[in-house]
TISE-446814 format. One line per field, with one value per residue: x, y, z of N, C-alpha, C in turn; residue number from 1. Coordinates in Angstrom, 1 decimal. Example, Ala and Ser with C-alpha at 12.3 -4.5 7.8 and 13.67 -1.06 7.14 Angstrom:
# residues 2
n_px: c(13.2	12.8)
n_py: c(-5.7	-2.2)
n_pz: c(7.8	7.1)
ca_px: c(12.3	13.7)
ca_py: c(-4.5	-1.1)
ca_pz: c(7.8	7.1)
c_px: c(13.2	12.9)
c_py: c(-3.3	0.0)
c_pz: c(7.8	7.9)
n: c(1	2)
# end
This chain:
# residues 152
n_px: c(135.6	132.5	131.7	129.9	128.8	129.9	129.1	130.8	129.0	128.3	129.0	126.7	124.7	124.6	124.3	121.2	120.3	119.5	120.0	122.9	123.0	119.2	119.7	121.4	119.0	117.1	118.0	117.9	116.0	114.7	113.7	116.2	118.5	121.5	124.0	126.8	130.3	133.9	136.7	137.7	136.2	134.3	131.2	129.2	126.9	125.2	124.5	121.6	120.7	120.5	118.7	116.6	116.9	116.1	113.5	112.1	112.5	111.1	108.3	108.2	108.6	106.3	105.1	104.6	103.8	106.5	105.1	103.5	105.7	107.0	105.2	104.8	107.4	108.1	106.1	106.4	105.3	104.2	101.8	98.5	97.6	99.5	98.6	96.2	97.3	99.2	97.3	95.1	97.1	97.8	95.4	94.2	96.6	96.0	92.9	93.7	95.8	93.4	91.8	93.5	93.7	91.7	91.5	94.2	92.9	90.8	92.6	93.9	91.6	91.1	93.9	93.7	91.4	92.6	94.0	92.9	92.4	94.5	94.0	94.2	92.7	92.9	96.5	96.9	98.4	95.8	96.3	97.7	96.6	94.2	95.3	95.9	93.6	92.4	93.8	93.2	90.8	90.7	91.7	89.9	87.5	86.4	88.8	88.5	87.5	89.6	91.2	93.7	96.0	96.3	97.9	97.5)
n_py: c(190.9	192.3	195.8	194.9	192.6	189.8	186.5	183.0	179.8	178.9	181.0	182.6	180.7	181.2	183.5	184.1	182.3	179.6	176.7	175.0	172.9	173.6	175.7	175.3	172.9	174.9	176.2	174.3	173.5	176.0	177.8	180.2	182.0	180.5	180.7	182.9	182.1	182.0	181.6	179.6	178.0	178.3	178.8	181.9	184.5	187.4	189.8	190.3	188.2	186.8	188.3	187.0	184.8	185.0	186.1	183.2	181.3	182.9	182.3	179.1	178.8	179.2	177.3	177.7	175.8	175.2	175.8	178.1	179.9	180.1	181.0	184.3	185.2	185.4	187.9	191.0	193.5	194.8	197.8	196.2	194.5	192.8	192.8	191.6	189.4	188.3	188.3	186.1	184.0	184.3	183.8	181.1	179.3	180.1	178.7	176.0	175.8	176.2	174.0	171.9	172.6	171.8	168.5	168.5	168.9	166.7	164.8	164.7	164.4	161.6	160.6	161.5	159.8	157.0	157.5	157.5	154.5	154.0	153.8	153.5	151.9	148.5	147.1	146.7	148.6	149.4	150.1	149.3	147.1	147.9	149.8	147.9	146.8	148.8	148.6	146.4	147.0	148.4	146.5	145.7	147.6	149.4	150.3	152.8	154.3	154.7	156.4	158.8	159.9	159.5	158.5	157.3)
n_pz: c(167.6	167.8	169.9	171.8	173.7	174.8	175.2	176.6	176.9	179.1	180.4	180.1	180.2	182.9	183.7	182.3	183.9	182.5	181.5	180.3	178.7	177.8	176.6	173.8	173.3	172.6	170.8	169.4	168.4	167.4	168.6	169.7	168.2	166.8	168.9	167.7	166.5	167.9	166.7	168.1	168.0	170.1	171.7	171.6	173.2	173.0	174.6	173.4	173.2	176.0	177.1	175.3	176.0	178.4	178.6	178.0	179.4	182.0	180.6	180.5	182.5	183.7	182.5	179.7	176.2	174.6	171.7	172.5	173.5	171.4	169.3	171.2	170.8	168.8	168.0	167.5	169.1	169.0	167.8	167.6	166.2	167.3	169.9	170.1	169.0	171.1	173.7	172.4	172.6	175.4	176.6	175.9	176.7	179.9	179.7	179.0	181.7	183.5	182.8	183.4	186.3	187.1	186.6	188.4	191.4	190.7	190.4	193.2	195.1	194.5	195.4	198.4	198.8	198.8	200.1	202.8	203.0	204.4	207.4	210.1	211.2	211.5	211.7	208.9	206.4	203.3	201.1	199.0	198.1	196.7	195.0	193.5	193.2	191.2	188.8	188.1	187.6	185.7	183.8	182.9	182.0	179.1	177.2	176.0	177.6	179.6	181.7	179.6	181.0	183.3	186.2	188.6)
ca_px: c(134.0	132.1	132.1	128.9	130.0	129.8	129.2	130.4	127.5	128.7	128.8	125.0	124.0	124.4	123.4	120.3	119.5	119.1	120.9	123.5	121.5	118.3	120.7	121.3	118.2	117.0	118.8	117.8	114.4	114.5	113.8	117.4	119.8	122.8	125.6	128.3	131.9	135.0	137.7	138.4	134.9	132.8	129.6	129.1	125.9	124.9	122.8	120.1	120.8	121.2	117.1	115.8	116.7	115.5	112.0	112.3	112.5	109.2	106.7	109.2	108.0	104.3	103.9	104.0	104.8	107.4	105.4	103.1	107.1	107.6	103.7	105.3	108.7	107.9	105.3	107.4	105.5	104.0	100.3	96.8	97.0	100.2	98.2	95.1	97.7	99.3	95.9	94.5	97.8	97.4	93.8	94.2	97.3	94.5	92.5	94.5	96.1	92.1	91.6	94.7	93.9	90.6	92.6	94.4	91.5	90.3	93.2	94.1	90.4	91.3	94.4	93.1	90.6	93.2	94.8	91.6	92.4	95.4	92.3	94.5	91.6	94.1	97.6	98.2	97.4	94.9	96.7	98.4	95.1	93.1	95.9	95.8	92.5	91.7	94.6	92.4	89.3	90.9	91.8	88.2	86.8	86.4	90.2	88.4	86.9	90.7	92.2	95.6	97.1	96.3	98.8	96.6)
ca_py: c(190.6	194.4	196.6	193.8	191.6	187.8	185.3	181.3	179.1	178.4	182.8	182.7	179.8	181.6	185.1	184.2	181.0	178.5	175.4	174.7	172.3	173.5	176.8	174.5	172.7	176.3	176.8	173.6	174.2	177.8	179.1	181.3	181.1	179.9	181.3	183.0	181.2	182.2	180.7	178.5	176.6	178.5	179.8	182.9	184.8	188.5	190.3	190.7	186.1	186.4	188.5	186.1	183.0	184.8	185.4	181.7	181.1	183.3	181.6	178.3	178.6	180.0	176.5	177.8	175.4	175.7	176.3	178.4	180.3	180.6	182.5	185.3	185.4	185.8	189.1	192.4	194.5	197.3	197.1	196.3	192.9	191.9	192.8	190.4	187.4	188.2	188.3	185.1	183.1	183.5	183.3	179.3	179.1	180.0	177.8	174.9	176.0	175.7	173.1	171.3	172.2	170.7	167.8	167.7	168.8	165.2	163.7	165.1	164.1	160.3	160.5	161.6	158.5	156.1	157.5	156.6	153.2	153.7	154.6	152.8	150.7	147.8	147.2	146.7	149.8	148.8	151.2	148.6	146.5	149.6	150.4	146.5	146.3	150.1	148.7	145.2	147.8	149.2	146.6	145.3	147.7	149.6	151.2	154.5	154.9	154.4	158.1	158.5	160.8	159.4	157.3	156.9)
ca_pz: c(167.9	167.9	171.5	172.7	175.3	174.4	176.7	176.3	177.0	180.4	181.4	179.0	181.0	184.6	183.8	182.2	184.5	181.7	181.5	178.9	177.3	177.7	175.5	172.8	173.4	172.6	169.7	167.9	168.3	166.8	169.7	170.0	167.7	166.9	169.4	167.4	166.9	167.5	166.0	168.9	167.8	171.5	171.0	172.2	173.0	173.0	175.6	173.7	173.2	177.2	176.9	174.9	177.2	180.2	177.8	177.4	181.0	182.5	180.1	180.7	184.1	184.0	182.3	178.6	175.5	172.6	170.5	172.9	173.4	169.9	169.5	171.9	170.5	167.4	168.1	167.4	170.2	168.8	167.6	168.1	166.0	168.0	171.3	170.3	168.9	172.8	174.0	172.2	173.4	177.0	176.6	175.7	178.4	180.6	179.9	179.3	183.4	184.0	182.3	184.6	188.2	187.7	186.7	189.9	191.6	191.2	191.1	194.6	195.7	194.5	196.0	199.0	199.2	198.2	201.5	203.4	202.9	206.0	208.2	210.9	212.2	212.0	211.0	207.7	205.4	202.5	200.0	197.7	197.5	196.6	193.7	192.7	192.4	190.4	188.1	187.8	187.1	184.2	182.5	182.2	181.9	178.2	177.2	176.2	178.9	180.3	181.0	179.1	181.4	184.6	186.8	189.5)
c_px: c(134.1	132.1	130.4	129.5	129.2	130.2	129.2	129.5	127.7	128.0	126.9	124.1	123.4	123.7	121.9	119.0	118.6	120.2	121.8	123.0	120.4	119.0	120.4	120.2	117.5	117.3	118.4	116.6	113.8	113.7	115.0	118.0	121.1	123.6	126.6	129.1	133.0	135.9	138.3	136.8	133.8	132.0	129.7	127.7	125.8	124.1	121.4	119.3	120.3	119.1	116.3	115.8	116.1	114.2	111.6	111.6	111.1	108.8	107.1	108.4	107.1	103.7	103.5	104.9	105.0	106.3	104.2	104.5	107.3	106.4	104.4	106.2	108.4	106.7	106.7	107.1	104.8	102.7	98.9	97.2	98.2	99.7	97.2	95.8	99.0	98.3	95.5	95.5	98.2	96.4	94.0	95.3	96.7	93.6	92.7	94.9	94.6	91.8	92.5	94.2	92.1	90.8	92.9	93.4	91.1	91.1	93.5	92.9	90.7	92.5	93.8	92.0	91.4	93.8	94.2	92.0	93.0	94.5	93.3	94.0	92.1	95.6	98.4	97.2	97.4	95.9	97.2	97.1	94.6	93.8	95.6	94.6	91.7	92.5	93.4	90.7	89.4	91.3	90.7	87.3	87.0	87.8	89.7	87.6	88.3	91.1	93.8	96.6	97.3	96.9	98.4	94.5)
c_py: c(192.3	195.0	196.1	193.1	190.5	187.4	184.2	180.9	179.6	179.7	182.8	181.5	181.0	182.5	184.9	182.8	179.8	178.0	175.6	173.9	172.9	175.1	175.7	173.8	173.7	176.3	175.3	173.4	175.9	178.8	180.7	180.8	181.0	180.9	181.6	182.1	181.5	181.6	179.7	177.4	177.7	179.0	180.9	183.8	186.3	188.8	190.6	188.8	186.3	187.0	187.1	185.0	183.7	185.4	184.6	181.8	181.4	182.5	180.1	178.3	178.8	178.4	176.4	176.2	175.5	176.3	177.5	180.2	181.1	181.6	184.1	186.1	185.7	187.3	190.4	192.9	195.0	196.6	196.6	194.6	192.1	191.5	191.7	189.1	187.0	187.5	186.8	183.5	183.2	183.1	181.5	179.2	179.0	179.3	176.4	174.6	175.9	174.2	171.8	171.7	171.8	169.1	167.7	167.5	167.0	164.4	164.2	164.8	162.1	159.6	160.5	160.5	157.5	156.0	157.3	155.6	152.8	154.4	154.3	151.6	149.0	147.7	147.0	148.0	149.1	149.8	150.6	147.7	147.1	149.1	149.0	146.9	148.0	148.9	147.5	146.5	147.6	148.3	145.5	146.2	148.3	150.4	152.5	155.0	155.2	155.9	158.2	159.1	160.8	158.1	157.0	156.6)
c_pz: c(168.3	169.9	172.6	173.6	174.5	175.6	176.0	177.0	178.0	180.8	180.7	180.1	182.7	185.0	183.1	183.1	183.8	181.5	180.3	178.0	176.9	176.6	174.0	172.6	172.1	170.9	168.3	167.4	167.5	167.5	169.9	168.7	167.7	167.8	168.1	167.2	167.0	167.0	166.9	168.9	169.6	170.9	172.0	171.7	173.3	174.4	175.6	173.5	174.8	178.0	176.8	175.7	178.6	179.8	178.0	178.9	181.6	182.0	180.1	182.1	185.2	182.7	181.0	178.1	175.2	172.2	170.9	173.4	172.4	169.3	169.6	171.1	169.7	166.9	168.5	168.7	170.2	167.5	167.7	167.9	166.8	169.6	171.2	169.8	170.8	173.5	174.1	173.0	174.9	177.5	176.9	176.7	179.2	180.4	179.1	181.0	184.1	184.3	183.3	186.0	188.6	187.4	188.0	190.8	191.8	191.2	192.5	195.3	195.3	195.5	198.2	199.9	198.6	199.4	203.1	203.8	204.0	206.8	209.2	211.5	212.0	211.1	209.8	206.5	204.2	201.0	198.3	197.1	196.4	195.4	192.5	191.8	191.9	189.0	187.4	186.7	185.6	183.3	182.1	181.7	179.4	178.2	176.4	176.5	180.2	180.1	180.9	180.1	182.9	185.1	188.4	189.3)
n: c(1	2	3	4	5	6	7	8	9	10	11	12	13	14	15	16	17	18	19	20	21	22	23	24	25	26	27	28	29	30	31	32	33	34	35	36	37	38	39	40	41	42	43	44	45	46	47	48	49	50	51	52	53	54	55	56	57	58	59	60	61	62	63	64	65	66	67	68	69	70	71	72	73	74	75	76	77	78	79	80	81	82	83	84	85	86	87	88	89	90	91	92	93	94	95	96	97	98	99	100	101	102	103	104	105	106	107	108	109	110	111	112	113	114	115	116	117	118	119	120	121	122	123	124	125	126	127	128	129	130	131	132	133	134	135	136	137	138	139	140	141	142	143	144	145	146	147	148	149	150	151	152)
# end
């Protein structure tokens, strides 16, 4: 091995904050080149690999998709075109986040309304009945109107 420090997957996981399972997954998804192997078949990762893993972890913490991370990783970081691609990727992600925030606000209101069924006016909370009513209403409504991503 060269003078560059190399870490086995467990140490790479600890140093990068990315689990060993996720490191293997990112390799499978092509976000990280498979670690080199020693004579005894242990995977090894360089400081550059650890930096890449931290970069991936940061992007994933910002709820970026693997495709968005892949796009950002592919940018060489120099030149106006790279800046435009990075900005466009972030703009698309920001639009996704704004849409999700609006969905979460709607969900919050739905949950508050449902929680309001337990208003303390009698000894019985009516949340379960309300959920059954909503489930029945969805069964009666045309499928095209049923939100695919809603659980409530």
